[in-house]
PyMOL CGO cylinders between C-alpha atoms (Angstrom):
from pymol import cmd
from pymol.cgo import CYLINDER

trace = [
    CYLINDER, 5.83, -13.78, -11.64, 3.58, -10.82, -10.78, 0.3, 1, 1, 1, 1, 1, 1,
    CYLINDER, 3.58, -10.82, -10.78, 2.01, -8.79, -13.61, 0.3, 1, 1, 1, 1, 1, 1,
    CYLINDER, 2.01, -8.79, -13.61, -0.19, -5.72, -13.26, 0.3, 1, 1, 1, 1, 1, 1,
    CYLINDER, -0.19, -5.72, -13.26, -3.83, -6.57, -14.03, 0.3, 1, 1, 1, 1, 1, 1,
    CYLINDER, -3.83, -6.57, -14.03, -7.26, -4.99, -13.75, 0.3, 1, 1, 1, 1, 1, 1,
    CYLINDER, -7.26, -4.99, -13.75, -9.88, -5.83, -11.11, 0.3, 1, 1, 1, 1, 1, 1,
    CYLINDER, -9.88, -5.83, -11.11, -11.31, -8.57, -13.40, 0.3, 1, 1, 1, 1, 1, 1,
    CYLINDER, -11.31, -8.57, -13.40, -7.90, -10.15, -13.93, 0.3, 1, 1, 1, 1, 1, 1,
    CYLINDER, -7.90, -10.15, -13.93, -7.07, -9.00, -17.46, 0.3, 1, 1, 1, 1, 1, 1,
    CYLINDER, -7.07, -9.00, -17.46, -3.40, -8.06, -17.86, 0.3, 1, 1, 1, 1, 1, 1,
    CYLINDER, -3.40, -8.06, -17.86, -2.43, -4.40, -18.16, 0.3, 1, 1, 1, 1, 1, 1,
    CYLINDER, -2.43, -4.40, -18.16, 0.26, -3.19, -20.53, 0.3, 1, 1, 1, 1, 1, 1,
    CYLINDER, 0.26, -3.19, -20.53, 2.42, -1.61, -17.84, 0.3, 1, 1, 1, 1, 1, 1,
    CYLINDER, 2.42, -1.61, -17.84, 5.86, -2.74, -16.70, 0.3, 1, 1, 1, 1, 1, 1,
    CYLINDER, 5.86, -2.74, -16.70, 6.34, -3.85, -13.11, 0.3, 1, 1, 1, 1, 1, 1,
    CYLINDER, 6.34, -3.85, -13.11, 8.69, -1.57, -11.27, 0.3, 1, 1, 1, 1, 1, 1,
    CYLINDER, 8.69, -1.57, -11.27, 9.18, 0.11, -7.87, 0.3, 1, 1, 1, 1, 1, 1,
    CYLINDER, 9.18, 0.11, -7.87, 6.52, 0.73, -5.18, 0.3, 1, 1, 1, 1, 1, 1,
    CYLINDER, 6.52, 0.73, -5.18, 6.89, 4.05, -3.39, 0.3, 1, 1, 1, 1, 1, 1,
    CYLINDER, 6.89, 4.05, -3.39, 5.23, 4.03, 0.04, 0.3, 1, 1, 1, 1, 1, 1,
    CYLINDER, 5.23, 4.03, 0.04, 4.33, 6.65, 2.58, 0.3, 1, 1, 1, 1, 1, 1,
    CYLINDER, 4.33, 6.65, 2.58, 4.42, 5.95, 6.31, 0.3, 1, 1, 1, 1, 1, 1,
    CYLINDER, 4.42, 5.95, 6.31, 2.51, 7.78, 9.08, 0.3, 1, 1, 1, 1, 1, 1,
    CYLINDER, 2.51, 7.78, 9.08, -0.20, 9.23, 6.81, 0.3, 1, 1, 1, 1, 1, 1,
    CYLINDER, -0.20, 9.23, 6.81, -3.17, 8.56, 9.15, 0.3, 1, 1, 1, 1, 1, 1,
    CYLINDER, -3.17, 8.56, 9.15, -3.29, 10.23, 12.56, 0.3, 1, 1, 1, 1, 1, 1,
    CYLINDER, -3.29, 10.23, 12.56, -4.82, 7.27, 14.41, 0.3, 1, 1, 1, 1, 1, 1,
    CYLINDER, -4.82, 7.27, 14.41, -2.17, 4.89, 13.10, 0.3, 1, 1, 1, 1, 1, 1,
    CYLINDER, -2.17, 4.89, 13.10, 0.53, 7.30, 14.19, 0.3, 1, 1, 1, 1, 1, 1,
    CYLINDER, 0.53, 7.30, 14.19, -1.02, 7.26, 17.64, 0.3, 1, 1, 1, 1, 1, 1,
    CYLINDER, -1.02, 7.26, 17.64, -1.21, 3.50, 17.89, 0.3, 1, 1, 1, 1, 1, 1,
    CYLINDER, -1.21, 3.50, 17.89, 2.47, 3.20, 16.84, 0.3, 1, 1, 1, 1, 1, 1,
    CYLINDER, 2.47, 3.20, 16.84, 3.49, 5.73, 19.48, 0.3, 1, 1, 1, 1, 1, 1,
    CYLINDER, 3.49, 5.73, 19.48, 5.09, 7.95, 16.87, 0.3, 1, 1, 1, 1, 1, 1,
    CYLINDER, 5.09, 7.95, 16.87, 5.22, 11.66, 16.28, 0.3, 1, 1, 1, 1, 1, 1,
    CYLINDER, 5.22, 11.66, 16.28, 3.46, 13.26, 13.33, 0.3, 1, 1, 1, 1, 1, 1,
    CYLINDER, 3.46, 13.26, 13.33, 6.07, 14.08, 10.75, 0.3, 1, 1, 1, 1, 1, 1,
    CYLINDER, 6.07, 14.08, 10.75, 6.19, 17.50, 9.14, 0.3, 1, 1, 1, 1, 1, 1,
    CYLINDER, 6.19, 17.50, 9.14, 6.67, 15.98, 5.69, 0.3, 1, 1, 1, 1, 1, 1,
    CYLINDER, 6.67, 15.98, 5.69, 5.69, 12.58, 4.20, 0.3, 1, 1, 1, 1, 1, 1,
    CYLINDER, 5.69, 12.58, 4.20, 7.82, 9.65, 5.30, 0.3, 1, 1, 1, 1, 1, 1,
    CYLINDER, 7.82, 9.65, 5.30, 8.88, 7.82, 2.08, 0.3, 1, 1, 1, 1, 1, 1,
    CYLINDER, 8.88, 7.82, 2.08, 10.33, 4.44, 1.50, 0.3, 1, 1, 1, 1, 1, 1,
    CYLINDER, 10.33, 4.44, 1.50, 10.52, 2.02, -1.45, 0.3, 1, 1, 1, 1, 1, 1,
    CYLINDER, 10.52, 2.02, -1.45, 9.61, -1.58, -1.94, 0.3, 1, 1, 1, 1, 1, 1,
    CYLINDER, 9.61, -1.58, -1.94, 11.31, -3.37, -4.82, 0.3, 1, 1, 1, 1, 1, 1,
    CYLINDER, 11.31, -3.37, -4.82, 9.41, -5.01, -7.65, 0.3, 1, 1, 1, 1, 1, 1,
    CYLINDER, 9.41, -5.01, -7.65, 10.14, -8.37, -6.10, 0.3, 1, 1, 1, 1, 1, 1,
    CYLINDER, 10.14, -8.37, -6.10, 7.88, -7.44, -3.16, 0.3, 1, 1, 1, 1, 1, 1,
    CYLINDER, 7.88, -7.44, -3.16, 4.82, -7.41, -5.41, 0.3, 1, 1, 1, 1, 1, 1,
    CYLINDER, 4.82, -7.41, -5.41, 2.49, -10.39, -5.54, 0.3, 1, 1, 1, 1, 1, 1,
    CYLINDER, 2.49, -10.39, -5.54, -1.17, -11.03, -6.29, 0.3, 1, 1, 1, 1, 1, 1,
    CYLINDER, -1.17, -11.03, -6.29, -3.40, -10.29, -3.30, 0.3, 1, 1, 1, 1, 1, 1,
    CYLINDER, -3.40, -10.29, -3.30, -5.98, -12.76, -4.65, 0.3, 1, 1, 1, 1, 1, 1,
    CYLINDER, -5.98, -12.76, -4.65, -3.59, -15.61, -4.15, 0.3, 1, 1, 1, 1, 1, 1,
    CYLINDER, -3.59, -15.61, -4.15, -2.70, -17.25, -0.78, 0.3, 1, 1, 1, 1, 1, 1,
    CYLINDER, -2.70, -17.25, -0.78, -0.08, -15.22, 1.10, 0.3, 1, 1, 1, 1, 1, 1,
    CYLINDER, -0.08, -15.22, 1.10, 3.24, -16.77, 1.94, 0.3, 1, 1, 1, 1, 1, 1,
    CYLINDER, 3.24, -16.77, 1.94, 4.82, -15.10, 4.97, 0.3, 1, 1, 1, 1, 1, 1,
    CYLINDER, 4.82, -15.10, 4.97, 8.51, -15.15, 5.73, 0.3, 1, 1, 1, 1, 1, 1,
    CYLINDER, 8.51, -15.15, 5.73, 9.50, -17.74, 8.36, 0.3, 1, 1, 1, 1, 1, 1,
    CYLINDER, 9.50, -17.74, 8.36, 11.71, -17.26, 11.37, 0.3, 1, 1, 1, 1, 1, 1,
    CYLINDER, 11.71, -17.26, 11.37, 11.73, -13.48, 11.19, 0.3, 1, 1, 1, 1, 1, 1,
    CYLINDER, 11.73, -13.48, 11.19, 9.22, -12.54, 13.84, 0.3, 1, 1, 1, 1, 1, 1,
    CYLINDER, 9.22, -12.54, 13.84, 5.64, -11.24, 13.46, 0.3, 1, 1, 1, 1, 1, 1,
    CYLINDER, 5.64, -11.24, 13.46, 4.35, -10.09, 10.11, 0.3, 1, 1, 1, 1, 1, 1,
    CYLINDER, 4.35, -10.09, 10.11, 1.86, -7.24, 10.45, 0.3, 1, 1, 1, 1, 1, 1,
    CYLINDER, 1.86, -7.24, 10.45, -0.87, -6.23, 7.97, 0.3, 1, 1, 1, 1, 1, 1,
    CYLINDER, -0.87, -6.23, 7.97, -1.41, -2.67, 6.83, 0.3, 1, 1, 1, 1, 1, 1,
    CYLINDER, -1.41, -2.67, 6.83, -4.24, -2.15, 4.30, 0.3, 1, 1, 1, 1, 1, 1,
    CYLINDER, -4.24, -2.15, 4.30, -3.69, 0.73, 1.94, 0.3, 1, 1, 1, 1, 1, 1,
    CYLINDER, -3.69, 0.73, 1.94, -5.00, 2.45, -1.23, 0.3, 1, 1, 1, 1, 1, 1,
    CYLINDER, -5.00, 2.45, -1.23, -2.69, 1.73, -4.13, 0.3, 1, 1, 1, 1, 1, 1,
    CYLINDER, -2.69, 1.73, -4.13, -2.28, 4.09, -7.07, 0.3, 1, 1, 1, 1, 1, 1,
    CYLINDER, -2.28, 4.09, -7.07, -0.96, 2.87, -10.43, 0.3, 1, 1, 1, 1, 1, 1,
    CYLINDER, -0.96, 2.87, -10.43, 1.09, 5.46, -12.36, 0.3, 1, 1, 1, 1, 1, 1,
    CYLINDER, 1.09, 5.46, -12.36, 0.49, 5.61, -16.13, 0.3, 1, 1, 1, 1, 1, 1,
    CYLINDER, 0.49, 5.61, -16.13, 3.02, 8.13, -17.33, 0.3, 1, 1, 1, 1, 1, 1,
    CYLINDER, 3.02, 8.13, -17.33, 6.31, 9.76, -16.22, 0.3, 1, 1, 1, 1, 1, 1,
    CYLINDER, 6.31, 9.76, -16.22, 6.09, 12.20, -13.33, 0.3, 1, 1, 1, 1, 1, 1,
    CYLINDER, 6.09, 12.20, -13.33, 9.10, 14.39, -12.34, 0.3, 1, 1, 1, 1, 1, 1,
    CYLINDER, 9.10, 14.39, -12.34, 8.70, 17.64, -10.39, 0.3, 1, 1, 1, 1, 1, 1,
    CYLINDER, 8.70, 17.64, -10.39, 5.03, 17.27, -11.15, 0.3, 1, 1, 1, 1, 1, 1,
    CYLINDER, 5.03, 17.27, -11.15, 2.14, 19.57, -10.42, 0.3, 1, 1, 1, 1, 1, 1,
    CYLINDER, 2.14, 19.57, -10.42, -1.07, 18.16, -8.90, 0.3, 1, 1, 1, 1, 1, 1,
    CYLINDER, -1.07, 18.16, -8.90, -2.75, 18.45, -12.30, 0.3, 1, 1, 1, 1, 1, 1,
    CYLINDER, -2.75, 18.45, -12.30, 0.03, 16.48, -13.93, 0.3, 1, 1, 1, 1, 1, 1,
    CYLINDER, 0.03, 16.48, -13.93, -0.45, 13.82, -11.25, 0.3, 1, 1, 1, 1, 1, 1,
    CYLINDER, -0.45, 13.82, -11.25, -4.18, 13.70, -11.88, 0.3, 1, 1, 1, 1, 1, 1,
    CYLINDER, -4.18, 13.70, -11.88, -3.61, 13.13, -15.54, 0.3, 1, 1, 1, 1, 1, 1,
    CYLINDER, -3.61, 13.13, -15.54, -0.98, 10.45, -14.91, 0.3, 1, 1, 1, 1, 1, 1,
    CYLINDER, -0.98, 10.45, -14.91, -2.94, 8.18, -12.61, 0.3, 1, 1, 1, 1, 1, 1,
    CYLINDER, -2.94, 8.18, -12.61, -3.86, 5.00, -14.48, 0.3, 1, 1, 1, 1, 1, 1,
    CYLINDER, -3.86, 5.00, -14.48, -5.86, 3.27, -11.78, 0.3, 1, 1, 1, 1, 1, 1,
    CYLINDER, -5.86, 3.27, -11.78, -6.63, 2.50, -8.19, 0.3, 1, 1, 1, 1, 1, 1,
    CYLINDER, -6.63, 2.50, -8.19, -6.41, -0.68, -6.19, 0.3, 1, 1, 1, 1, 1, 1,
    CYLINDER, -6.41, -0.68, -6.19, -5.82, -1.99, -2.67, 0.3, 1, 1, 1, 1, 1, 1,
    CYLINDER, -5.82, -1.99, -2.67, -2.70, -3.48, -1.16, 0.3, 1, 1, 1, 1, 1, 1,
    CYLINDER, -2.70, -3.48, -1.16, -1.23, -4.88, 1.99, 0.3, 1, 1, 1, 1, 1, 1,
    CYLINDER, -1.23, -4.88, 1.99, 1.99, -3.32, 3.21, 0.3, 1, 1, 1, 1, 1, 1,
    CYLINDER, 1.99, -3.32, 3.21, 3.33, -6.36, 5.07, 0.3, 1, 1, 1, 1, 1, 1,
    CYLINDER, 3.33, -6.36, 5.07, 5.77, -5.44, 7.75, 0.3, 1, 1, 1, 1, 1, 1,
    CYLINDER, 5.77, -5.44, 7.75, 8.25, -7.44, 9.86, 0.3, 1, 1, 1, 1, 1, 1,
    CYLINDER, 8.25, -7.44, 9.86, 7.28, -5.39, 12.94, 0.3, 1, 1, 1, 1, 1, 1,
    CYLINDER, 7.28, -5.39, 12.94, 9.89, -6.69, 15.43, 0.3, 1, 1, 1, 1, 1, 1,
    CYLINDER, 9.89, -6.69, 15.43, 12.68, -6.25, 12.91, 0.3, 1, 1, 1, 1, 1, 1,
    CYLINDER, 12.68, -6.25, 12.91, 11.44, -2.75, 12.00, 0.3, 1, 1, 1, 1, 1, 1,
    CYLINDER, 11.44, -2.75, 12.00, 11.45, -1.80, 15.71, 0.3, 1, 1, 1, 1, 1, 1,
    CYLINDER, 11.45, -1.80, 15.71, 15.05, -3.02, 16.14, 0.3, 1, 1, 1, 1, 1, 1,
    CYLINDER, 15.05, -3.02, 16.14, 16.24, -1.19, 13.05, 0.3, 1, 1, 1, 1, 1, 1,
    CYLINDER, 16.24, -1.19, 13.05, 14.45, 2.03, 14.07, 0.3, 1, 1, 1, 1, 1, 1,
    CYLINDER, 14.45, 2.03, 14.07, 15.93, 1.86, 17.56, 0.3, 1, 1, 1, 1, 1, 1,
    CYLINDER, 15.93, 1.86, 17.56, 19.38, 1.48, 16.07, 0.3, 1, 1, 1, 1, 1, 1,
    CYLINDER, 19.38, 1.48, 16.07, 18.83, 4.43, 13.70, 0.3, 1, 1, 1, 1, 1, 1,
    CYLINDER, 18.83, 4.43, 13.70, 19.24, 2.19, 10.63, 0.3, 1, 1, 1, 1, 1, 1,
    CYLINDER, 19.24, 2.19, 10.63, 17.12, 1.98, 7.46, 0.3, 1, 1, 1, 1, 1, 1,
    CYLINDER, 17.12, 1.98, 7.46, 14.29, -0.51, 7.73, 0.3, 1, 1, 1, 1, 1, 1,
    CYLINDER, 14.29, -0.51, 7.73, 13.87, -1.69, 4.14, 0.3, 1, 1, 1, 1, 1, 1,
    CYLINDER, 13.87, -1.69, 4.14, 14.52, -5.27, 5.30, 0.3, 1, 1, 1, 1, 1, 1,
    CYLINDER, 14.52, -5.27, 5.30, 11.34, -5.04, 7.31, 0.3, 1, 1, 1, 1, 1, 1,
    CYLINDER, 11.34, -5.04, 7.31, 9.25, -3.60, 4.52, 0.3, 1, 1, 1, 1, 1, 1,
    CYLINDER, 9.25, -3.60, 4.52, 10.79, -4.73, 1.18, 0.3, 1, 1, 1, 1, 1, 1,
    CYLINDER, 10.79, -4.73, 1.18, 11.21, -8.46, 1.57, 0.3, 1, 1, 1, 1, 1, 1,
    CYLINDER, 11.21, -8.46, 1.57, 9.87, -10.86, -1.12, 0.3, 1, 1, 1, 1, 1, 1,
    CYLINDER, 9.87, -10.86, -1.12, 6.06, -10.82, -1.34, 0.3, 1, 1, 1, 1, 1, 1,
    CYLINDER, 6.06, -10.82, -1.34, 5.77, -7.91, 1.10, 0.3, 1, 1, 1, 1, 1, 1,
    CYLINDER, 5.77, -7.91, 1.10, 3.31, -6.08, -1.17, 0.3, 1, 1, 1, 1, 1, 1,
    CYLINDER, 3.31, -6.08, -1.17, 0.26, -8.22, -2.00, 0.3, 1, 1, 1, 1, 1, 1,
    CYLINDER, 0.26, -8.22, -2.00, -1.80, -6.08, -4.33, 0.3, 1, 1, 1, 1, 1, 1,
    CYLINDER, -1.80, -6.08, -4.33, -5.19, -6.26, -6.06, 0.3, 1, 1, 1, 1, 1, 1,
    CYLINDER, -5.19, -6.26, -6.06, -6.07, -5.63, -9.66, 0.3, 1, 1, 1, 1, 1, 1,
    CYLINDER, -6.07, -5.63, -9.66, -6.58, -2.02, -10.58, 0.3, 1, 1, 1, 1, 1, 1,
    CYLINDER, -6.58, -2.02, -10.58, -9.75, -0.19, -11.40, 0.3, 1, 1, 1, 1, 1, 1,
    CYLINDER, -9.75, -0.19, -11.40, -8.92, 2.24, -14.29, 0.3, 1, 1, 1, 1, 1, 1,
    CYLINDER, -8.92, 2.24, -14.29, -9.12, 5.83, -13.20, 0.3, 1, 1, 1, 1, 1, 1,
    CYLINDER, -9.12, 5.83, -13.20, -11.77, 6.62, -15.88, 0.3, 1, 1, 1, 1, 1, 1,
    CYLINDER, -11.77, 6.62, -15.88, -13.93, 3.79, -14.46, 0.3, 1, 1, 1, 1, 1, 1,
    CYLINDER, -13.93, 3.79, -14.46, -13.45, 4.61, -10.75, 0.3, 1, 1, 1, 1, 1, 1,
    CYLINDER, -13.45, 4.61, -10.75, -16.84, 6.17, -9.99, 0.3, 1, 1, 1, 1, 1, 1,
    CYLINDER, -16.84, 6.17, -9.99, -16.22, 6.96, -6.34, 0.3, 1, 1, 1, 1, 1, 1,
    CYLINDER, -16.22, 6.96, -6.34, -13.97, 9.59, -4.86, 0.3, 1, 1, 1, 1, 1, 1,
    CYLINDER, -13.97, 9.59, -4.86, -10.47, 8.13, -4.38, 0.3, 1, 1, 1, 1, 1, 1,
    CYLINDER, -10.47, 8.13, -4.38, -9.97, 10.75, -1.64, 0.3, 1, 1, 1, 1, 1, 1,
    CYLINDER, -9.97, 10.75, -1.64, -13.06, 9.50, 0.21, 0.3, 1, 1, 1, 1, 1, 1,
    CYLINDER, -13.06, 9.50, 0.21, -12.88, 5.75, -0.27, 0.3, 1, 1, 1, 1, 1, 1,
    CYLINDER, -12.88, 5.75, -0.27, -13.50, 3.23, 2.52, 0.3, 1, 1, 1, 1, 1, 1,
    CYLINDER, -13.50, 3.23, 2.52, -10.84, 0.72, 3.39, 0.3, 1, 1, 1, 1, 1, 1,
    CYLINDER, -10.84, 0.72, 3.39, -11.15, -2.29, 5.65, 0.3, 1, 1, 1, 1, 1, 1,
    CYLINDER, -11.15, -2.29, 5.65, -9.49, -5.52, 6.58, 0.3, 1, 1, 1, 1, 1, 1,
    CYLINDER, -9.49, -5.52, 6.58, -11.21, -8.39, 8.32, 0.3, 1, 1, 1, 1, 1, 1,
    CYLINDER, -11.21, -8.39, 8.32, -9.27, -11.39, 9.74, 0.3, 1, 1, 1, 1, 1, 1,
    CYLINDER, -9.27, -11.39, 9.74, -11.14, -14.54, 10.57, 0.3, 1, 1, 1, 1, 1, 1,
    CYLINDER, -11.14, -14.54, 10.57, -14.41, -12.58, 10.67, 0.3, 1, 1, 1, 1, 1, 1,
    CYLINDER, -14.41, -12.58, 10.67, -13.00, -9.86, 13.03, 0.3, 1, 1, 1, 1, 1, 1,
    CYLINDER, -13.00, -9.86, 13.03, -12.72, -6.32, 11.71, 0.3, 1, 1, 1, 1, 1, 1,
    CYLINDER, -12.72, -6.32, 11.71, -9.11, -5.29, 12.26, 0.3, 1, 1, 1, 1, 1, 1,
    CYLINDER, -9.11, -5.29, 12.26, -8.84, -2.16, 10.19, 0.3, 1, 1, 1, 1, 1, 1,
    CYLINDER, -8.84, -2.16, 10.19, -11.56, 0.18, 9.02, 0.3, 1, 1, 1, 1, 1, 1,
    CYLINDER, -11.56, 0.18, 9.02, -11.08, 3.73, 7.76, 0.3, 1, 1, 1, 1, 1, 1,
    CYLINDER, -11.08, 3.73, 7.76, -11.38, 6.06, 4.82, 0.3, 1, 1, 1, 1, 1, 1,
    CYLINDER, -11.38, 6.06, 4.82, -8.87, 7.77, 2.56, 0.3, 1, 1, 1, 1, 1, 1,
    CYLINDER, -8.87, 7.77, 2.56, -10.52, 11.05, 3.62, 0.3, 1, 1, 1, 1, 1, 1,
    CYLINDER, -10.52, 11.05, 3.62, -8.48, 10.75, 6.78, 0.3, 1, 1, 1, 1, 1, 1,
    CYLINDER, -8.48, 10.75, 6.78, -5.10, 10.98, 5.03, 0.3, 1, 1, 1, 1, 1, 1,
    CYLINDER, -5.10, 10.98, 5.03, -2.78, 13.66, 6.41, 0.3, 1, 1, 1, 1, 1, 1,
    CYLINDER, -2.78, 13.66, 6.41, -1.17, 14.11, 2.97, 0.3, 1, 1, 1, 1, 1, 1,
    CYLINDER, -1.17, 14.11, 2.97, -3.85, 13.63, 0.25, 0.3, 1, 1, 1, 1, 1, 1,
    CYLINDER, -3.85, 13.63, 0.25, -3.20, 11.65, -2.94, 0.3, 1, 1, 1, 1, 1, 1,
    CYLINDER, -3.20, 11.65, -2.94, -2.43, 14.40, -5.47, 0.3, 1, 1, 1, 1, 1, 1,
    CYLINDER, -2.43, 14.40, -5.47, -0.07, 16.56, -3.37, 0.3, 1, 1, 1, 1, 1, 1,
    CYLINDER, -0.07, 16.56, -3.37, 1.49, 13.44, -1.94, 0.3, 1, 1, 1, 1, 1, 1,
    CYLINDER, 1.49, 13.44, -1.94, 2.39, 12.04, -5.40, 0.3, 1, 1, 1, 1, 1, 1,
    CYLINDER, 2.39, 12.04, -5.40, 3.58, 15.48, -6.53, 0.3, 1, 1, 1, 1, 1, 1,
    CYLINDER, 3.58, 15.48, -6.53, 5.84, 15.59, -3.46, 0.3, 1, 1, 1, 1, 1, 1,
    CYLINDER, 5.84, 15.59, -3.46, 7.21, 12.09, -4.21, 0.3, 1, 1, 1, 1, 1, 1,
    CYLINDER, 7.21, 12.09, -4.21, 8.05, 13.17, -7.76, 0.3, 1, 1, 1, 1, 1, 1,
    CYLINDER, 8.05, 13.17, -7.76, 10.37, 15.83, -6.36, 0.3, 1, 1, 1, 1, 1, 1,
    CYLINDER, 10.37, 15.83, -6.36, 12.69, 13.07, -5.15, 0.3, 1, 1, 1, 1, 1, 1,
    CYLINDER, 12.69, 13.07, -5.15, 11.92, 10.00, -7.30, 0.3, 1, 1, 1, 1, 1, 1,
    CYLINDER, 11.92, 10.00, -7.30, 10.93, 10.11, -10.95, 0.3, 1, 1, 1, 1, 1, 1,
    CYLINDER, 10.93, 10.11, -10.95, 7.81, 8.01, -11.29, 0.3, 1, 1, 1, 1, 1, 1,
    CYLINDER, 7.81, 8.01, -11.29, 7.40, 5.97, -14.41, 0.3, 1, 1, 1, 1, 1, 1,
    CYLINDER, 7.40, 5.97, -14.41, 4.46, 4.11, -15.98, 0.3, 1, 1, 1, 1, 1, 1,
    CYLINDER, 4.46, 4.11, -15.98, 3.98, 0.93, -14.04, 0.3, 1, 1, 1, 1, 1, 1,
    CYLINDER, 3.98, 0.93, -14.04, 5.22, 2.39, -10.71, 0.3, 1, 1, 1, 1, 1, 1,
    CYLINDER, 5.22, 2.39, -10.71, 2.81, 2.01, -7.73, 0.3, 1, 1, 1, 1, 1, 1,
    CYLINDER, 2.81, 2.01, -7.73, 2.29, 4.44, -4.85, 0.3, 1, 1, 1, 1, 1, 1,
    CYLINDER, 2.29, 4.44, -4.85, 0.97, 3.19, -1.51, 0.3, 1, 1, 1, 1, 1, 1,
    CYLINDER, 0.97, 3.19, -1.51, -0.66, 5.95, 0.46, 0.3, 1, 1, 1, 1, 1, 1,
    CYLINDER, -0.66, 5.95, 0.46, -0.54, 4.87, 4.09, 0.3, 1, 1, 1, 1, 1, 1,
    CYLINDER, -0.54, 4.87, 4.09, -2.76, 2.79, 6.45, 0.3, 1, 1, 1, 1, 1, 1,
    CYLINDER, -2.76, 2.79, 6.45, -5.50, 3.55, 8.93, 0.3, 1, 1, 1, 1, 1, 1,
    CYLINDER, -5.50, 3.55, 8.93, -5.28, 2.26, 12.54, 0.3, 1, 1, 1, 1, 1, 1,
    CYLINDER, -5.28, 2.26, 12.54, -5.71, -1.40, 13.55, 0.3, 1, 1, 1, 1, 1, 1,
    CYLINDER, -5.71, -1.40, 13.55, -2.54, -3.01, 12.27, 0.3, 1, 1, 1, 1, 1, 1,
    CYLINDER, -2.54, -3.01, 12.27, -1.78, -6.44, 13.70, 0.3, 1, 1, 1, 1, 1, 1,
    CYLINDER, -1.78, -6.44, 13.70, -0.08, -9.77, 13.23, 0.3, 1, 1, 1, 1, 1, 1,
    CYLINDER, -0.08, -9.77, 13.23, -1.05, -12.38, 10.62, 0.3, 1, 1, 1, 1, 1, 1,
    CYLINDER, -1.05, -12.38, 10.62, -0.71, -16.15, 11.21, 0.3, 1, 1, 1, 1, 1, 1,
    CYLINDER, -0.71, -16.15, 11.21, -0.84, -19.30, 9.10, 0.3, 1, 1, 1, 1, 1, 1,
    CYLINDER, -0.84, -19.30, 9.10, -4.39, -20.21, 8.30, 0.3, 1, 1, 1, 1, 1, 1,
    CYLINDER, -4.39, -20.21, 8.30, -5.90, -16.76, 8.71, 0.3, 1, 1, 1, 1, 1, 1,
    CYLINDER, -5.90, -16.76, 8.71, -8.75, -15.88, 6.35, 0.3, 1, 1, 1, 1, 1, 1,
    CYLINDER, -8.75, -15.88, 6.35, -8.72, -12.28, 5.11, 0.3, 1, 1, 1, 1, 1, 1,
    CYLINDER, -8.72, -12.28, 5.11, -11.38, -10.06, 3.58, 0.3, 1, 1, 1, 1, 1, 1,
    CYLINDER, -11.38, -10.06, 3.58, -10.15, -6.75, 2.14, 0.3, 1, 1, 1, 1, 1, 1,
    CYLINDER, -10.15, -6.75, 2.14, -12.76, -4.07, 1.54, 0.3, 1, 1, 1, 1, 1, 1,
    CYLINDER, -12.76, -4.07, 1.54, -12.09, -1.28, -0.93, 0.3, 1, 1, 1, 1, 1, 1,
    CYLINDER, -12.09, -1.28, -0.93, -14.50, 1.18, -2.55, 0.3, 1, 1, 1, 1, 1, 1,
    CYLINDER, -14.50, 1.18, -2.55, -17.45, -1.06, -1.56, 0.3, 1, 1, 1, 1, 1, 1,
    CYLINDER, -17.45, -1.06, -1.56, -15.85, -4.06, -3.24, 0.3, 1, 1, 1, 1, 1, 1,
    CYLINDER, -15.85, -4.06, -3.24, -14.41, -7.12, -1.40, 0.3, 1, 1, 1, 1, 1, 1,
    CYLINDER, -14.41, -7.12, -1.40, -11.46, -9.34, -2.10, 0.3, 1, 1, 1, 1, 1, 1,
    CYLINDER, -11.46, -9.34, -2.10, -10.68, -12.47, -0.08, 0.3, 1, 1, 1, 1, 1, 1,
    CYLINDER, -10.68, -12.47, -0.08, -7.47, -14.36, 0.49, 0.3, 1, 1, 1, 1, 1, 1,
    CYLINDER, -7.47, -14.36, 0.49, -5.79, -16.49, 3.09, 0.3, 1, 1, 1, 1, 1, 1,
    CYLINDER, -5.79, -16.49, 3.09, -2.41, -16.97, 4.71, 0.3, 1, 1, 1, 1, 1, 1,
    CYLINDER, -2.41, -16.97, 4.71, -0.54, -20.25, 3.93, 0.3, 1, 1, 1, 1, 1, 1,
]
cmd.load_cgo(trace, "trace")
């Protein structure tokens, strides 16, 4: 069972709960998906059962079509946020990590076309492999200017920086807190840069985050 932990693997004393995600938060990703830029953040939720350890081999759902990778900055919430200001958000952030927002792309396309919710394509079991977190006080870089990358079998698929977000971290989380109360242990995923694509059994992945690297593979 997944537990929140730090980058070195030590367990963190936060409950595991929901993951609030934002879609279409990088212009180049919007372009590659053929979508329009939304006026407000596009929010959706992954349940706690979607969380798994990014450092462990990834088990993809079978018989459901292509599973696409989306590398994202993950933010761990350390205290309750409701109708929060940006300063409240700053004080409530417990740490930063990196996650994959795994997506059943064909299913998502069908659901979108039918005008239906697409949680099934985003919230399935193990749809949110996530790293350990670097405590906010120990994060020496700028979370709003942090490089992200994903390499598959030696080929760079995704490469970007959080500086390219349409909705930056603090106002984004403040916006989320207008609709969903965020509690300690909740995670916010902040969107993905361009270069998303399918994963296959046997793929070797290297995920870059804040000049650190984490490796994993697909079962």
